[in-house]
All heavy atoms as an XYZ file, in Angstrom:
923
protein
N     -10.369      5.209     21.472
C      -8.979      5.553     21.785
C      -9.117      6.917     22.470
O      -9.719      7.866     21.984
C      -8.126      5.537     20.559
C      -6.786      6.075     20.825
S      -5.659      5.947     19.445
C      -5.223      4.187     19.591
N      -8.476      7.042     23.585
C      -8.501      8.311     24.314
C      -7.196      9.069     24.195
O      -7.107     10.224     24.732
C      -8.800      8.075     25.834
O      -7.763      7.249     26.325
C     -10.096      7.394     25.978
N      -6.185      8.525     23.487
C      -4.876      9.283     23.335
C      -5.135     10.475     22.400
O      -5.939     10.458     21.500
C      -3.915      8.348     22.570
C      -3.416      7.226     23.425
O      -3.740      7.139     24.638
O      -2.777      6.357     22.874
N      -4.444     11.553     22.708
C      -4.512     12.771     21.877
C      -3.702     12.446     20.633
O      -2.886     11.504     20.479
C      -3.889     13.961     22.562
O      -2.562     13.744     22.756
C      -4.536     14.216     23.867
N      -3.852     13.268     19.577
C      -3.170     13.045     18.379
C      -1.623     13.260     18.627
O      -0.842     12.461     18.087
C      -3.600     14.074     17.276
C      -2.975     13.666     15.916
C      -3.385     15.480     17.638
C      -3.438     12.476     15.277
N      -1.229     14.051     19.602
C       0.184     14.351     19.862
C       0.725     13.113     20.536
O       1.877     12.724     20.272
C       0.342     15.621     20.687
C       0.130     16.863     19.873
O       0.405     16.851     18.680
O      -0.215     17.894     20.448
N      -0.074     12.457     21.432
C       0.420     11.231     22.078
C       0.633     10.113     21.079
O       1.534      9.380     21.133
C      -0.563     10.859     23.150
C      -0.486     11.752     24.357
C      -1.648     11.446     25.332
O      -2.795     11.048     24.902
O      -1.480     11.665     26.532
N      -0.325     10.045     20.112
C      -0.177      9.020     19.098
C       1.098      9.299     18.202
O       1.823      8.342     17.898
C      -1.407      8.925     18.226
C      -2.577      8.232     18.981
C      -3.779      8.126     18.177
N      -4.597      9.330     18.419
C      -5.543      9.819     17.644
N      -5.816      9.219     16.485
N      -6.182     10.880     17.997
N       1.264     10.522     17.805
C       2.457     10.878     16.970
C       3.741     10.626     17.798
O       4.802     10.288     17.143
C       2.361     12.306     16.494
C       1.243     12.611     15.499
C       1.141     14.138     15.321
C       1.429     11.945     14.226
N       3.709     10.853     19.071
C       4.872     10.733     19.921
C       5.336      9.205     19.931
O       6.501      8.964     20.381
N       4.454      8.292     19.668
C       4.933      6.856     19.646
C       5.614      6.451     18.408
O       6.250      5.369     18.284
C       3.688      5.984     19.763
C       3.049      6.173     21.186
C       2.041      5.073     21.578
N       1.054      4.850     20.659
C      -0.186      5.365     20.743
N      -0.478      6.154     21.751
N      -1.147      5.002     19.851
N       5.721      7.299     17.317
C       6.344      6.984     16.098
C       7.856      7.332     16.240
O       8.304      8.408     16.713
C       5.776      7.765     14.911
C       6.478      7.429     13.641
C       4.266      7.522     14.859
N       8.657      6.380     15.788
C      10.157      6.571     15.779
C      10.460      6.987     14.358
O      10.478      6.171     13.381
C      10.856      5.319     16.126
C      12.367      5.518     16.082
C      10.459      4.775     17.505
N      10.737      8.331     14.155
C      11.128      8.817     12.836
C      12.573      8.742     12.717
O      13.376      8.720     13.653
C      10.700     10.307     12.714
C       9.146     10.501     12.708
C       8.519     10.813     13.855
C       8.414     10.231     11.534
C       7.141     11.019     13.855
C       7.095     10.347     11.498
C       6.352     10.723     12.688
N      13.110      8.564     11.487
C      14.544      8.466     11.211
C      15.244      9.801     11.365
O      14.570     10.825     11.737
C      14.818      7.831      9.884
C      14.408      8.650      8.658
O      14.211      9.848      8.809
N      14.305      8.048      7.527
N      16.540      9.892     11.132
C      17.297     11.118     11.268
C      16.807     12.179     10.426
O      17.059     13.410     10.766
C      18.843     10.813     10.994
N      16.131     11.881      9.293
C      15.552     12.900      8.434
C      14.109     13.319      8.853
O      13.425     14.098      8.142
C      15.494     12.425      6.964
C      16.903     12.201      6.490
O      17.750     13.021      6.698
O      17.028     11.282      5.637
N      13.681     12.685      9.963
C      12.316     12.983     10.466
C      11.246     12.273      9.746
O      10.064     12.758      9.731
N      11.536     11.193      9.043
C      10.636     10.474      8.260
C      10.433      9.008      8.714
O      11.353      8.447      9.409
C      11.115     10.433      6.791
C      11.292     11.818      6.092
C      11.920     11.607      4.741
C       9.908     12.544      6.006
N       9.330      8.411      8.437
C       9.004      7.037      8.623
C       8.398      6.427      7.410
O       7.541      7.184      6.740
C       8.134      6.817      9.862
N       8.720      5.275      7.007
C       8.122      4.656      5.858
C       6.660      4.290      6.218
O       6.305      3.789      7.234
C       8.893      3.322      5.605
C       9.528      3.042      6.950
C       9.719      4.319      7.617
N       5.782      4.559      5.151
C       4.333      4.253      5.281
C       3.984      3.307      4.200
O       4.030      3.542      3.027
C       3.544      5.494      5.147
N       3.557      2.103      4.687
C       3.105      1.057      3.759
C       1.621      1.218      3.587
O       0.861      1.292      4.617
C       3.429     -0.369      4.375
C       4.924     -0.462      4.605
C       2.874     -1.464      3.470
C       5.279     -1.564      5.610
N       1.209      1.278      2.337
C      -0.205      1.530      2.076
C      -0.868      0.274      1.549
O      -0.348     -0.442      0.672
C      -0.373      2.579      1.006
C       0.388      3.907      1.354
C      -1.869      2.880      0.753
C       0.050      4.472      2.757
N      -1.986     -0.255      2.303
C      -2.535     -1.506      2.032
C      -4.039     -1.312      1.814
O      -4.727     -0.549      2.540
C      -2.316     -2.398      3.228
C      -2.850     -3.824      3.092
C      -2.554     -4.624      4.415
O      -2.778     -4.167      5.476
N      -2.043     -5.785      4.193
N      -4.597     -2.027      0.853
C      -6.058     -2.017      0.640
C      -6.671     -2.710      1.830
O      -6.253     -3.808      2.177
C      -6.459     -2.775     -0.678
C      -7.907     -2.888     -0.947
C      -8.608     -1.606     -1.077
O      -8.046     -0.654     -1.646
N      -9.845     -1.513     -0.693
N      -7.669     -2.074      2.504
C      -8.131     -2.466      3.772
C      -8.819     -3.806      3.729
O      -8.727     -4.602      4.662
C      -9.042     -1.430      4.419
C     -10.388     -1.382      3.742
C     -10.717     -0.672      2.644
C     -11.531     -2.034      4.157
N     -12.012     -0.857      2.329
C     -12.601     -1.648      3.251
C     -11.902     -2.842      5.237
C     -13.868     -2.174      3.361
C     -13.192     -3.297      5.335
C     -14.198     -2.983      4.397
N      -9.580     -4.133      2.637
C     -10.330     -5.313      2.624
C      -9.652     -6.489      2.042
O      -9.867     -7.703      2.482
C     -11.717     -5.133      1.947
C     -11.613     -4.500      0.578
O     -10.509     -4.134      0.141
O     -12.644     -4.402     -0.127
N      -8.860     -6.323      0.971
C      -8.160     -7.444      0.380
C      -6.785     -7.718      0.902
O      -6.175     -8.714      0.667
C      -8.009     -7.176     -1.149
O      -7.171     -6.138     -1.356
C      -9.400     -6.958     -1.769
N      -6.254     -6.700      1.660
C      -4.871     -6.789      2.276
C      -3.756     -6.665      1.197
O      -2.600     -6.934      1.470
C      -4.622     -7.943      3.109
C      -5.663     -8.138      4.278
C      -5.454     -6.982      5.200
N      -6.354     -7.127      6.377
C      -7.011     -6.155      6.921
N      -6.927     -4.987      6.434
N      -7.740     -6.405      7.994
N      -4.096     -6.219     -0.016
C      -3.154     -6.073     -1.095
C      -2.230     -4.902     -0.754
O      -2.713     -3.764     -0.408
C      -3.958     -5.714     -2.399
C      -3.052     -5.461     -3.584
C      -3.924     -5.153     -4.789
O      -5.093     -4.653     -4.638
O      -3.440     -5.295     -5.919
N      -0.918     -5.109     -0.791
C       0.020     -4.045     -0.593
C       0.102     -3.191     -1.808
O       0.432     -3.634     -2.919
C       1.401     -4.542     -0.233
C       2.396     -3.402     -0.057
C       1.323     -5.411      1.019
N      -0.189     -1.899     -1.684
C      -0.330     -0.969     -2.839
C       0.908     -0.156     -3.149
O       1.335     -0.065     -4.326
C      -1.527     -0.050     -2.696
C      -2.829     -0.711     -2.507
C      -3.984      0.285     -2.143
C      -3.264     -1.513     -3.735
N       1.566      0.352     -2.109
C       2.640      1.253     -2.316
C       3.387      1.517     -0.945
O       2.899      1.133      0.080
C       2.234      2.583     -2.919
C       1.283      3.335     -2.098
S       0.734      4.913     -2.746
C       2.202      5.933     -2.439
N       4.556      2.186     -1.119
C       5.262      2.602      0.074
C       5.686      4.097     -0.197
O       6.156      4.388     -1.319
C       6.519      1.781      0.303
C       7.371      2.185      1.565
C       7.838      1.074      2.298
C       8.507      3.085      1.091
N       5.513      4.942      0.734
C       6.024      6.321      0.669
C       6.371      6.745      2.052
O       6.464      5.986      2.973
C       4.815      7.196      0.145
N       6.749      7.962      2.191
C       7.314      8.486      3.446
C       6.411      9.556      4.068
O       5.723     10.351      3.396
C       8.658      9.161      3.132
C       9.653      8.115      2.680
C       9.875      7.768      1.379
C      10.445      7.318      3.480
N      10.798      6.712      1.327
C      11.178      6.505      2.612
C      10.678      7.246      4.874
C      12.130      5.587      3.112
C      11.532      6.291      5.389
C      12.297      5.480      4.465
N       6.355      9.588      5.440
C       5.626     10.459      6.199
C       6.531     11.153      7.279
O       7.339     10.390      7.834
C       4.434      9.869      6.919
C       3.308      9.379      6.015
S       1.968      8.720      6.992
C       0.773      8.507      5.694
N       6.332     12.364      7.470
C       6.927     12.972      8.631
C       5.704     13.159      9.627
O       4.591     12.720      9.329
C       7.607     14.357      8.332
C       6.678     15.457      7.856
O       5.445     15.312      7.690
O       7.286     16.517      7.507
N       5.950     13.818     10.740
C       4.855     13.937     11.798
C       3.668     14.666     11.253
O       2.550     14.326     11.484
C       5.464     14.560     13.033
N       3.912     15.729     10.499
C       2.822     16.559      9.977
C       2.004     15.752      8.942
O       0.785     15.875      8.908
C       3.317     17.883      9.396
C       2.259     18.754      8.822
C       1.120     19.148      9.833
O       1.378     19.150     11.057
O      -0.027     19.442      9.383
N       2.641     15.038      8.039
C       1.930     14.200      7.068
C       1.059     13.154      7.835
O      -0.056     12.943      7.443
C       2.868     13.528      6.134
N       1.628     12.587      8.834
C       0.852     11.569      9.566
C      -0.279     12.225     10.297
O      -1.420     11.730     10.329
C       1.770     10.809     10.521
C       1.050      9.711     11.376
C       0.382      8.704     10.427
C       2.131      9.058     12.248
N      -0.057     13.413     10.933
C      -1.112     14.120     11.599
C      -2.262     14.450     10.612
O      -3.428     14.144     10.914
C      -0.619     15.495     12.102
C      -1.669     16.397     12.688
C      -1.157     17.728     13.054
N       0.020     17.663     13.965
C      -0.051     17.534     15.308
N      -1.192     17.395     15.875
N       1.046     17.502     16.031
N      -1.925     14.821      9.390
C      -2.981     15.180      8.396
C      -3.725     13.832      8.048
O      -4.953     13.920      7.897
C      -2.373     15.827      7.203
C      -1.749     17.175      7.414
C      -1.174     17.795      6.155
N      -0.476     19.021      6.438
C       0.072     19.698      5.474
N      -0.038     19.339      4.220
N       0.678     20.851      5.784
N      -2.991     12.842      7.837
C      -3.560     11.555      7.473
C      -4.529     11.057      8.534
O      -5.655     10.609      8.226
C      -2.469     10.472      7.220
O      -1.665     10.919      6.127
C      -3.090      9.132      6.944
N      -4.166     11.175      9.840
C      -4.984     10.662     10.919
C      -6.147     11.591     11.160
O      -7.221     11.124     11.723
C      -4.177     10.487     12.148
C      -3.075      9.517     12.118
C      -2.263      9.511     13.449
C      -3.545      8.095     11.807
N      -6.097     12.870     10.884
C      -7.187     13.782     11.207
C      -8.113     14.140     10.064
O      -9.201     14.583     10.224
C      -6.637     15.078     11.819
O      -5.750     15.761     10.879
C      -5.878     14.785     13.121
N      -7.607     13.961      8.768
C      -8.354     14.469      7.659
C      -9.079     13.213      6.853
O      -9.935     13.497      6.037
C      -7.494     15.170      6.653
C      -7.008     16.461      7.202
C      -5.977     17.172      6.358
O      -5.767     16.681      5.203
O      -5.468     18.239      6.744
N      -8.630     11.944      7.129
C      -9.224     10.894      6.511
C      -8.773     10.626      5.008
O      -9.256      9.718      4.335
N      -7.771     11.330      4.569
C      -7.068     11.150      3.279
C      -5.620     11.052      3.557
O      -5.122     11.690      4.487
C      -7.344     12.319      2.366
C      -8.817     12.506      1.878
C      -9.083     11.921      0.511
N      -8.102     12.274     -0.509
C      -8.086     13.362     -1.290
N      -9.043     14.265     -1.128
N      -7.225     13.504     -2.205
N      -4.970     10.230      2.773
C      -3.515      9.946      3.007
C      -2.683     11.158      2.475
O      -2.819     11.536      1.313
C      -3.057      8.665      2.446
C      -1.573      8.393      2.737
C      -3.883      7.527      2.939
N      -1.761     11.661      3.351
C      -0.887     12.683      2.923
C       0.622     12.165      3.173
O       0.799     11.468      4.158
C      -0.989     13.961      3.850
O      -2.300     14.489      3.646
C      -0.017     15.071      3.487
N       1.457     12.501      2.229
C       2.897     12.032      2.326
C       3.803     13.233      2.234
O       3.390     14.330      1.929
C       3.218     11.104      1.076
C       2.376      9.898      0.989
C       1.434      9.769     -0.018
C       2.588      8.871      1.889
C       0.666      8.618     -0.063
C       1.804      7.666      1.785
C       0.824      7.539      0.773
N       5.095     12.974      2.576
C       6.192     13.951      2.411
C       6.916     13.493      1.198
O       7.459     12.394      1.162
C       6.982     14.041      3.598
C       8.223     15.007      3.316
C       9.485     14.586      3.154
C       8.165     16.375      3.284
N      10.291     15.717      2.865
C       9.444     16.807      2.911
C       7.168     17.349      3.376
C       9.830     18.141      2.759
C       7.449     18.672      3.155
C       8.772     19.036      2.936
N       7.056     14.342      0.163
C       7.809     14.007     -0.973
C       9.307     14.367     -0.762
O       9.643     15.592     -0.605
C       7.300     14.780     -2.264
O       8.216     14.580     -3.330
N      10.160     13.455     -0.765
C      11.634     13.672     -0.539
C      12.176     14.348     -1.730
O      13.076     15.200     -1.622
C      12.304     12.292     -0.241
C      11.876     11.709      1.040
C      12.528     10.344      1.254
N      12.182      9.448      0.156
C      12.842      8.290     -0.157
N      13.917      7.931      0.545
N      12.468      7.581     -1.149
N      11.731     14.020     -2.950
C      12.316     14.623     -4.134
C      11.876     16.121     -4.314
O      12.584     16.928     -4.706
C      11.924     13.768     -5.354
O      10.570     13.725     -5.564
N      10.635     16.341     -4.025
C      10.009     17.753     -4.218
C      10.147     18.587     -2.978
O       9.957     19.784     -3.037
C       8.558     17.634     -4.667
C       8.435     17.041     -6.076
C       7.025     17.180     -6.616
N       5.981     16.768     -5.682
C       5.337     15.590     -5.632
N       5.679     14.734     -6.563
N       4.399     15.385     -4.820
N      10.338     17.974     -1.751
C      10.405     18.694     -0.527
C       9.167     19.358     -0.231
O       9.102     20.522      0.320
N       8.006     18.632     -0.401
C       6.695     19.219     -0.073
C       5.734     18.118      0.220
O       5.915     16.912     -0.095
C       6.177     20.080     -1.195
C       5.913     19.262     -2.503
C       5.503     20.135     -3.685
O       5.672     21.363     -3.660
O       4.942     19.569     -4.670
N       4.617     18.505      0.886
C       3.553     17.517      1.169
C       2.694     17.280     -0.090
O       2.576     18.182     -0.985
C       2.555     18.074      2.250
C       3.291     18.161      3.552
C       3.727     19.442      4.021
C       3.558     17.081      4.311
C       4.404     19.522      5.246
C       4.239     17.187      5.529
C       4.680     18.444      6.005
O       5.335     18.502      7.143
N       2.272     16.020     -0.211
C       1.348     15.699     -1.369
C       0.321     14.841     -0.791
O       0.496     13.893     -0.042
C       2.066     15.179     -2.538
C       2.816     13.899     -2.415
C       4.055     13.825     -1.818
C       2.472     12.574     -2.783
N       4.506     12.506     -1.812
C       3.584     11.712     -2.387
C       1.333     12.011     -3.398
C       3.513     10.300     -2.693
C       1.320     10.668     -3.655
C       2.368      9.833     -3.263
N      -0.928     15.067     -1.189
C      -2.095     14.194     -0.811
C      -2.499     13.357     -1.967
O      -2.773     13.910     -3.109
C      -3.247     15.101     -0.362
C      -4.287     14.284      0.367
C      -5.239     15.132      1.084
N      -6.028     15.862      0.129
C      -7.189     16.478      0.480
N      -7.609     16.440      1.720
N      -7.918     17.117     -0.420
N      -2.444     12.114     -1.844
C      -2.720     11.168     -2.929
C      -4.057     11.435     -3.499
O      -5.093     11.500     -2.841
C      -2.682      9.709     -2.355
C      -2.776      8.660     -3.409
C      -1.518      8.557     -4.215
C      -1.525      7.421     -5.168
N      -0.420      7.456     -6.070
N      -4.092     11.581     -4.797
C      -5.346     11.824     -5.595
C      -5.717     13.254     -5.900
O      -6.683     13.482     -6.611
N      -5.032     14.251     -5.314
C      -5.376     15.640     -5.604
C      -5.219     15.949     -7.020
O      -6.062     16.735     -7.520
C      -4.527     16.595     -4.685
C      -5.072     16.691     -3.309
O      -6.161     16.168     -3.006
O      -4.397     17.327     -2.485
N      -4.288     15.388     -7.752
C      -4.156     15.723     -9.176
C      -4.622     14.544    -10.059
O      -5.130     14.750    -11.142
C      -2.675     16.082     -9.558
O      -1.895     14.959     -9.167
C      -2.240     17.330     -8.879
N      -4.489     13.307     -9.541
C      -4.873     12.134    -10.385
C      -6.338     11.719    -10.222
O      -6.854     10.978    -11.048
C      -3.937     10.928    -10.032
O      -4.209     10.521     -8.672
N      -6.910     12.043     -9.093
C      -8.248     11.507     -8.774
C      -8.182     10.147     -8.159
O      -9.216      9.605     -7.771
N      -7.051      9.565     -8.010
C      -6.784      8.241     -7.394
C      -6.595      8.362     -5.834
O      -5.531      8.283     -5.340
C      -5.640      7.522     -8.051
C      -5.750      7.326     -9.482
N      -4.720      7.008    -10.334
C      -6.861      7.436    -10.348
C      -5.186      6.975    -11.602
N      -6.457      7.199    -11.597
N      -7.674      8.530     -5.185
C      -7.796      8.949     -3.827
C      -7.593      7.662     -2.899
O      -7.950      6.601     -3.240
C      -9.101      9.617     -3.494
C      -9.274      9.976     -2.106
C      -9.350     10.741     -4.399
N      -6.956      7.946     -1.792
C      -6.856      6.925     -0.736
C      -7.619      7.381      0.488
O      -7.138      8.406      1.197
C      -5.341      6.678     -0.425
C      -4.627      6.091     -1.502
C      -3.062      5.971     -1.228
O      -2.523      6.713     -0.428
N      -2.434      5.048     -1.948
N      -8.713      6.694      0.765
C      -9.556      7.089      2.002
C      -9.057      6.189      3.113
O      -8.985      4.932      2.966
C     -11.022      6.753      1.715
C     -11.595      7.621      0.675
N     -11.925      8.917      0.807
C     -11.922      7.326     -0.671
C     -12.388      9.398     -0.345
N     -12.412      8.420     -1.225
N      -8.661      6.778      4.236
C      -8.094      6.091      5.348
C      -9.216      5.262      6.030
O     -10.249      5.723      6.286
C      -7.524      7.052      6.414
C      -6.957      6.288      7.648
C      -6.388      7.901      5.733
N      -8.813      3.942      6.238
C      -9.672      3.034      7.015
C      -9.062      2.539      8.317
O      -9.792      2.054      9.177
C     -10.006      1.852      6.137
C     -10.775      2.107      4.844
C     -12.191      2.614      5.128
N     -13.058      1.677      5.824
C     -13.949      0.915      5.206
N     -14.148      1.025      3.919
N     -14.703      0.143      5.926
N      -7.779      2.666      8.388
C      -7.091      2.293      9.615
C      -5.590      2.684      9.592
O      -5.090      2.942      8.479
N      -4.943      2.683     10.740
C      -3.503      3.059     10.760
C      -2.960      2.316     11.962
O      -3.538      2.381     13.092
C      -3.280      4.585     10.876
N      -1.720      1.767     11.777
C      -1.033      1.048     12.840
C       0.489      1.259     12.788
O       1.008      1.531     11.688
C      -1.252     -0.494     12.740
C      -2.673     -0.919     12.626
C      -2.811     -2.377     12.589
N      -4.089     -2.758     13.088
C      -4.379     -2.942     14.404
N      -3.442     -2.779     15.316
N      -5.584     -3.250     14.795
N       1.090      1.125     13.939
C       2.609      1.069     13.973
C       3.008     -0.283     14.029
O       2.378     -1.225     14.596
C       3.055      1.791     15.203
C       3.044      3.365     15.173
C       3.495      3.881     16.527
C       3.837      3.905     14.065
N       4.269     -0.610     13.516
C       4.859     -1.863     13.646
C       5.391     -2.019     15.087
O       5.272     -1.088     15.848
C       5.983     -2.177     12.641
C       7.249     -1.417     12.889
O       7.332     -0.471     13.656
O       8.301     -1.833     12.299
N       5.915     -3.197     15.442
C       6.305     -3.466     16.816
C       7.465     -2.547     17.319
O       7.594     -2.314     18.558
C       6.814     -4.930     16.997
S       8.167     -5.360     15.836
N       8.246     -1.949     16.418
C       9.318     -1.081     16.851
C       8.870      0.344     16.793
O       9.734      1.267     17.171
C      10.520     -1.305     15.907
C      11.122     -2.686     16.007
O      11.231     -3.164     17.061
O      11.525     -3.206     14.988
N       7.760      0.640     16.178
C       7.257      2.005     16.111
C       7.927      2.831     14.982
O       7.702      4.015     14.886
N       8.669      2.161     14.074
C       9.391      2.934     13.116
C       8.864      2.689     11.631
O       9.532      3.091     10.700
C      10.927      2.594     13.207
C      11.293      1.075     12.857
O      10.311      0.285     12.722
O      12.450      0.821     12.873
N       7.815      2.012     11.517
C       7.121      1.838     10.238
C       5.613      1.963     10.503
O       5.084      1.441     11.487
C       7.485      0.565      9.561
N       4.887      2.569      9.538
C       3.417      2.850      9.648
C       2.747      2.003      8.628
O       3.127      2.004      7.409
C       3.169      4.349      9.410
C       4.071      5.194     10.316
C       1.695      4.636      9.583
C       4.164      6.610      9.961
N       1.657      1.337      8.973
C       0.751      0.685      8.026
C      -0.472      1.524      7.962
O      -1.164      1.708      8.953
C       0.514     -0.693      8.508
C      -0.577     -1.552      7.687
C       0.072     -1.750      6.256
C      -0.922     -2.831      8.366
N      -0.806      1.977      6.753
C      -2.056      2.669      6.540
C      -2.983      1.819      5.654
O      -2.665      1.427      4.555
C      -1.812      4.031      5.801
C      -0.722      4.893      6.579
C      -3.065      4.788      5.657
C      -1.183      5.458      7.845
N      -4.152      1.497      6.251
C      -5.156      0.754      5.501
C      -6.119      1.707      4.822
O      -6.595      2.692      5.512
C      -5.954     -0.105      6.524
C      -5.040     -1.213      7.123
C      -5.756     -1.958      8.224
O      -6.560     -1.349      8.998
O      -5.666     -3.229      8.214
N      -6.314      1.521      3.522
C      -7.114      2.451      2.779
C      -8.100      1.778      1.963
O      -8.082      0.606      1.645
C      -6.169      3.334      1.827
C      -5.081      4.026      2.582
C      -5.553      2.447      0.677
N      -9.095      2.624      1.448
C      -9.947      2.200      0.416
C      -9.408      2.987     -0.810
O      -9.582      4.203     -0.911
C     -11.375      2.654      0.708
C     -12.346      2.047     -0.214
O     -11.998      1.268     -1.131
O     -13.536      2.453     -0.136
N      -8.734      2.301     -1.724
C      -8.145      2.902     -2.792
C      -9.077      3.103     -3.973
O      -9.805      2.215     -4.377
C      -6.931      1.993     -3.357
C      -6.243      2.516     -4.583
C      -5.411      3.694     -4.293
O      -4.669      3.772     -3.376
N      -5.502      4.711     -5.113
N      -9.149      4.324     -4.492
C      -9.981      4.683     -5.681
C      -9.001      4.847     -6.816
O      -8.178      5.719     -6.839
C     -10.731      5.946     -5.397
C     -11.567      6.305     -6.702
C     -11.733      5.790     -4.181
N      -9.127      3.973     -7.768
C      -8.205      3.990     -9.002
C      -6.826      3.454     -8.658
O      -6.649      2.703     -7.758
N      -5.861      3.825     -9.548
C      -4.469      3.286     -9.426
C      -3.788      3.857     -8.186
O      -3.931      4.998     -7.878
C      -3.779      3.621    -10.664
N      -2.958      3.012     -7.567
C      -2.172      3.520     -6.427
C      -0.804      3.961     -6.916
O      -0.218      4.899     -6.351
C      -2.005      2.493     -5.356
N      -0.304      3.474     -8.010
C       1.028      3.724     -8.468
C       1.050      4.894     -9.410
O       0.126      5.041    -10.175
C       1.581      2.467     -9.149
S       3.387      2.697     -9.646
N       2.130      5.646     -9.415
C       2.188      6.837    -10.322
C       2.353      6.409    -11.799
O       2.120      7.203    -12.631
C       3.374      7.751     -9.856
C       4.723      7.121    -10.171
N       5.339      6.202     -9.344
C       5.542      7.331    -11.237
C       6.441      5.803     -9.933
N       6.643      6.462    -10.976
N       2.627      5.128    -11.961
C       2.710      4.608    -13.355
C       1.255      4.318    -13.907
O       1.212      3.926    -15.078
C       3.571      3.388    -13.431
O       2.961      2.350    -12.707
C       4.956      3.635    -12.968
N       0.278      4.365    -13.133
C      -1.068      4.015    -13.531
C      -1.520      2.678    -13.191
O      -2.649      2.261    -13.573
N      -0.716      1.875    -12.517
C      -1.087      0.458    -12.145
C      -1.736      0.486    -10.749
O      -1.548      1.355     -9.978
C       0.069     -0.477    -12.239
O       1.060     -0.062    -11.342
C       0.613     -0.522    -13.660
N      -2.447     -0.601    -10.514
C      -3.133     -0.752     -9.245
C      -2.113     -0.684     -8.086
O      -2.449     -0.097     -7.007
C      -3.893     -2.108     -9.239
C      -4.477     -2.495     -7.911
C      -5.797     -1.869     -7.625
N      -6.241     -2.324     -6.300
C      -7.076     -1.548     -5.580
N      -7.519     -0.441     -6.026
N      -7.526     -2.034     -4.407
N      -1.007     -1.354     -8.178
C      -0.040     -1.487     -7.129
C       1.380     -1.111     -7.647
O       1.629     -1.375     -8.822
C      -0.005     -2.828     -6.485
O       1.053     -2.935     -5.518
C       0.102     -3.980     -7.473
N       2.229     -0.642     -6.803
C       3.553     -0.374     -7.171
C       4.395     -1.606     -7.132
O       5.563     -1.586     -7.639
C       4.256      0.645     -6.271
S       3.509      2.268     -6.321
N       3.855     -2.762     -6.736
C       4.691     -3.920     -6.596
C       4.368     -5.007     -7.605
O       4.435     -6.220     -7.369
C       4.486     -4.527     -5.216
C       5.099     -3.621     -4.109
C       4.275     -2.770     -3.371
C       6.406     -3.586     -3.891
C       4.771     -1.923     -2.402
C       6.996     -2.792     -2.888
C       6.119     -1.914     -2.256
N       4.055     -4.587     -8.875
C       3.772     -5.584     -9.873
C       4.780     -5.403    -11.026
O       4.569     -6.044    -12.073
C       2.342     -5.458    -10.459
C       2.046     -4.048    -10.996
O       2.975     -3.111    -11.055
O       0.905     -3.867    -11.503
N       5.859     -4.641    -10.861
C       6.720     -4.357    -11.967
C       7.934     -5.343    -12.211
O       8.247     -5.604    -13.325
C       7.281     -2.887    -11.788
N       8.445     -5.840    -11.151
C       9.762     -6.539    -11.306
C       9.758     -7.727    -10.261
O      10.111     -7.525     -9.111
C      10.935     -5.615    -11.091
C      12.262     -6.226    -11.425
O      12.262     -7.370    -11.869
O      13.269     -5.563    -11.228
N       9.396     -8.918    -10.818
C       9.493    -10.144     -9.929
C      10.905    -10.584     -9.801
O      11.634    -10.816    -10.802
C       8.670    -11.247    -10.562
C       8.544    -12.504     -9.722
O       9.324    -12.594     -8.702
O       7.733    -13.354    -10.038
N      11.437    -10.607     -8.564
C      12.856    -10.943     -8.359
C      13.105    -12.451     -8.291
O      14.166    -12.865     -8.137
C      13.311    -10.255     -7.063
C      13.215     -8.764     -7.016
C      13.675     -8.249     -5.693
C      14.171     -8.196     -8.170
N      11.952    -13.223     -8.502
C      12.100    -14.684     -8.565
C      12.957    -15.362     -7.449
O      13.908    -16.005     -7.728
C      12.662    -15.143     -9.927
N      12.541    -15.145     -6.257
C      13.328    -15.782     -5.133
C      13.119    -17.268     -5.065
O      12.070    -17.839     -5.521
C      12.688    -15.131     -3.924
C      11.297    -14.843     -4.343
C      11.345    -14.558     -5.727
N      14.042    -17.936     -4.509
C      13.950    -19.399     -4.198
C      12.842    -19.509     -3.196
O      12.736    -18.716     -2.219
C      15.245    -19.960     -3.692
N      11.965    -20.528     -3.307
C      10.818    -20.703     -2.347
C      11.129    -22.010     -1.668
O      11.240    -23.079     -2.234
C       9.522    -20.753     -3.122
C       8.427    -21.000     -2.154
C       9.303    -19.427     -3.899
N      11.260    -21.866     -0.342
C      11.545    -23.027      0.533
C      10.471    -24.058      0.334
O       9.287    -23.756      0.258
C      11.630    -22.553      1.971
C      12.100    -23.666      2.906
C      12.317    -23.248      4.315
O      12.217    -22.061      4.578
O      12.494    -24.150      5.178
N      10.848    -25.317      0.266
C       9.896    -26.368      0.205
C       9.535    -26.735     -1.266
O       8.699    -27.631     -1.413
N      10.106    -26.105     -2.230
C       9.800    -26.451     -3.624
C      11.090    -26.874     -4.317
O      12.196    -26.421     -3.900
C       9.157    -25.285     -4.417
O      10.165    -24.192     -4.431
C       7.879    -24.829     -3.786
N      11.014    -27.712     -5.232
C      12.208    -28.253     -5.926
C      12.482    -27.495     -7.212
O      11.621    -26.899     -7.774
C      12.088    -29.720     -6.198
């Protein structure tokens, strides 16, 4: 890729708060681990440092996954969706991804949807 980091960041459509949702996925199993928010600086850090950085809306500060917990996310890939307003970050997750201590944030509440084709 010959695009500069600024050109890559320029393709992201951030919302009115300057944020875009970042879906975090285990790179090899494709397991969806979590969703958090990034602004341009968090994405810049993620793309240039090899570790995932987020913007905390509640604390109003950057946080790098694993700095306090040891549950590090090593970046393996990053993509934009077709509209440019959501980011997929592929990681090699070390330890739990969820702040509750579980592997994924999406194992807590099954909404039991109707599944087409089943009776």
